[in-house]
N, C-alpha and C positions, 0 to 999 in steps of 0.2 A: 486238678480236674474238678469242676463244679459238682457238688453233691446234690442229691434230690431227696426230699422227704417222701416216704412211701406209705405211711400209715393211712389206712382208709378212715374216712370221717362220716358220721351220720349227718343228716340234714340239719339237725339242731346245732351240731358242732360247727358245721359250715357257716351257718348264719351268725353264730357267735364270732367266728374267725373274721368274717367280713366286717362286723361291727368294730372289732378291735383294730383291724387294719385301717378302717375309715377314721377312727379316733386318732390313731398314730399319724396318719397323713395330715390331719388338721393341726396336730401339735407341731410337726416338723415344718409345715408350711408357715405357721406363725413364727417359728424361729428364723426361717429364711427371710421372711418379710422384715424382721427386726435387724437384719444385717444391713450395713450401709453399702452403697455402691463401691466406696473405697475398699471396704473389707472384702467384697467379692473379687475385685480386681487383684488385690494383693494376695488373697488366698489362692485364687486360680493360678497366679504366677508361680507361687511356691509349689503347688501341686504339679504343674507342668515341668518344673525343674526336676522334681523327684521322679516323674515318669521317665524323663529322658535319661536319668541316671540308672535305670533298671537294665541290666545287661541283656536279659531275654527279650525285652521290648526293643532294645536297640538292635538286636540281631534279627528281628522279624523282617521277612521280605514282603509279607502281605499283612496289613494291619487295618482294623476298622476302628474309627473314632466316632464322633457324633457332633452334630451342630447343636449348640446349647440353647435352651430356653433362658430367659433373663435371670431366673433364680438358680440356674445350674452352674456347676463348675465349667468355666470356659476353657476347653482343651484345643481350641483352634491353633495355638502356637505349636502344639504337638503334631497336629495335622500338617502344618506348614513345614515343620522339621522333617517329617516323613517325606513329603514331596521333594524337598531340597536334596535329600539323600537318595532319591531314586526308588524309594519304597513304593510298592503298589498300595495306594490308599483307597479304602472303601468307606462309604458313608451309608447310613441306613435310609431306606425308603420303605414306608409302611404300606403293606398290602392289607387294607382293612377288610376286604372280602375274605381273604384266607387267614387273616389275623396272624400275620407273620412279618418279620423283618426281612427285606431283600437287601443283600449286600451289593452295592453298586460302586464300581471303580470310578474314581474321579481324577481329573488332571489338574484341577485348581479349585480354589474356594470362591471363585468369582461369581457374579450374578448371571453370567452367561452359562454357567454350569448348574447353578442352583435356582430353585424357584421357592416361593413361600407357599406352603401347604395350608390346608384349612385350619389347622391348630396353631398356625403362626410359626411353624418350624421350617427352617430351610432344608430342602431335600433335593437330591439330584434330579435333574430334568430327564436323564436317561444315561445309558452307558452300559458297559460290560457288566454282567451279573456273575458273581462268584458264589458258589455254594459255601456255607459256613465251614465245612470241613477243609477248605483250602486256606482259611485264615490262620496265620501264625500267632496273631495276638488280637485282642479286642479290649478297648477301653469302655467300661460299662458305667452309665449313669444310674442314679436311683434317688429315692427320697430319704430312705433311712437304712442304716446297717447296724449290726451288733457284732460282738466279739467272736461269735460263732460263724460269721460270714453270711448270716441270713440277710436277705435284701428285700426291701419294700419298694416296689415300683409304683407306677401310676394306675395300675389296675387292669391293664390290657393283657399281661402275661407275655408280651412280645419277646422280651429278653430271656425269659425262662425257656421259651421254645428255641430261641437262637442258641443259647448255651448248651442245650441238649443235643445240638447237631454238630458241635465243635469237636475237634480231635482231643484226646486226653492230654496230649503234650503241649497244647496251645497255651499261650500266656493269657490269662484272664485276670484283669486288674480293674477294680472298681475305684471310682473317685468320689469324694464327698467333702464338704466343709465339716469342720469338727462338730458344729451344732447338729449335724445330721446323724451322729452316732448316739445310739440309745442302748438301754440295758438289755432289751429283748425285742426282736421283731417277730410278731406272730407269723407262723408259717404253716402252710397246708401241704398236701401231697404232691402238688405240681410246682412248688416253689423251689427254685435252684439257689444254692449258696454260691458265694464267690470265694476264691482262695486267698485274695489279698485286697486290702483297701488302702488307698493313699489319700491322706487328708492334708490340709494346710497346717495341722499341728504335728502330725506324725504319719508314719506308714506302718501297718502291722499285717502280719500273716494270720489268717484264720485257720490255715492248715499248714502242714510241714511244707516249706518251700520246695518246689520241684528242682530236679537237677538242672544245672546250666544247660542251655540249648547248645547243640553241636552245630547249628546252622552257621554258615559264614556270614559275618556282618556285611550289610550292603555298603559298597563303596560309593562315594559321590560320583555323579555321572561323569565329571571331567577326569576322573582317575581310571575309568573303565577303558579296557582295550577295545579295538574295533569289533 
């Protein structure tokens, strides 16, 4: 279950925290820019293989992934894997007015289903909306992570709010390239941690791994009864 930092912070501390986060974002973005396209493709492939090998993720009936920016880990193969197995796949749509992620069920990754949003991110055109509490698993992007599970996002707090609405037994796994791991991510009172991070170099738990899910794995559609 994602943890949350609860210590109150004075205004001066808040300003210092914002400065430290901004500096870390610049550092990690420079590292990502230094990666070659070949490194990103190969690293993303290794991460997707490791995600598919996770029993609790494979057992999920409802899973949310994401459509990657050019510098992010490409988890589209995992999304296609879910669709092929009959898993209900959700993708995030950003509600900027309410500053939250809306979980929208999708039937494919085609351009008929997705549109390019203002930030250049592919997002669902529409569809059934699921509350985060109905998700069995979510694959979380981010800019930087540390060994305590602290996560640095892009500054909107969208995933922090999403993780706060998920069930305690849901599988939450972050993905990142090895260059996105740092000694310490500065965190404030609203920043959520993640229990596991999968990278192209390794996978590690930041908390004690949860017990295996008792949910029945989804069978491929052709094996289902009427």
